[in-house]
N, C-alpha and C positions, 0 to 999 in steps of 0.2 A: 644526460649529455645533449648539448645543443650544438648543431652545426649551422652557423650563419652563412648564407650565401645566396646565390640565385640559381634557379633550376637549369639554366642554359650553360652554366659554367662546367666545363669538362673536369676541371680539378675538383670541384665540389662533388660531382657525380662519383669520381674515383674514390675520394675520401669517404663519402657516405657508404659506398659499397664495401670498402675495406673495413670500415668500422662495424657495419652490420655482420659481415662475414666473420669478424673476430668476436662476435657475441655481444657487442655494445648495443644498448637500446638508444640509438642515436635519433634524435628528433631534428628534422630539417626545418630551418626557419628561412623562408624566402623574404629577404629584406626589402624587396620591391612590393610584394603583396601585403606584408605586415611590417610597416616601417618601424625602425628602431626608435625606442623612446629616448628622451634626452639622457636619462640615467644610463641606459644601455650604451649609448654612444660615448658618454663620459667614461664608462668603465673600460670600453675597448681602447679608447685613446689613452687612458691611464695605464693600461697594460702595455701598449705597443708604441705610443707616441706617434711620430710622423710615419713610422713604418706601417701604420694602419692604412695609409693612403697608397694606392697603386698609381704611381705617377706615369706609368707607361700605358695606362688604359685609355681607350677612346673617351670614356666619361671625363677623365681628368683633362685630356687634351682639349676637349670641347668647352671646358669651363672658362668663364671670363677671367681676365687678369686679376680683377678684384677678388674673386672667389679663390683663385689659386694662391693669392697672398694672405688669405684668411687662415684661421686655425683649422686643424683637422676636424674638430667637432662640427664647425660650420660647413665644411666640405661634405662630410658624410650626411649631415642633415639635409643639405640641398640636393645631393645626388648619392643615394646609398650604394650605387654600383661602383663608386670610386674606391670603396673599401677593398683592400686586398682580401682575397678569399682562398680558402674558407677560414673563418674564425671559429674555433671550437672551444667550448667551455664545458667543464664537468667538475662539479664539487670544488669550485674556486680555482681550478687549474685552467690555464688558457694557452692556446697555441694559435699561430698565425701562419697560413699557408699549409701546404701538404708536402713538405720536403722531408728528408731523412730524419731530421730532428723531431718534427711533429709526429711522424710515423712511429718513431721510437717511444715517444711518450704514450701514445694510445694503443699501439699494437705490440709493444714490448720488444 
């Protein structure tokens, strides 16, 4: 299980703790320290489309109009912190965010 996020994100911290408390061997992937590959970005956007972008984030608001008008792959490649967090993947199953639906998938 991989949780993609950033270490300063409170939601990522809560999700990681809950997953570990539930017995999951969750690996945290800091997308700033270890940038996502083109294939990883493509896979995330394939799963979630435009929802992968957090349009309320300071990272998004600080983007140029040109970058805001570009595709989600380009936005995440240019600024990984614009990705909605956490993205969790395990055995081909993906969730975005840490809402009740994501918690139901991973915590039962």
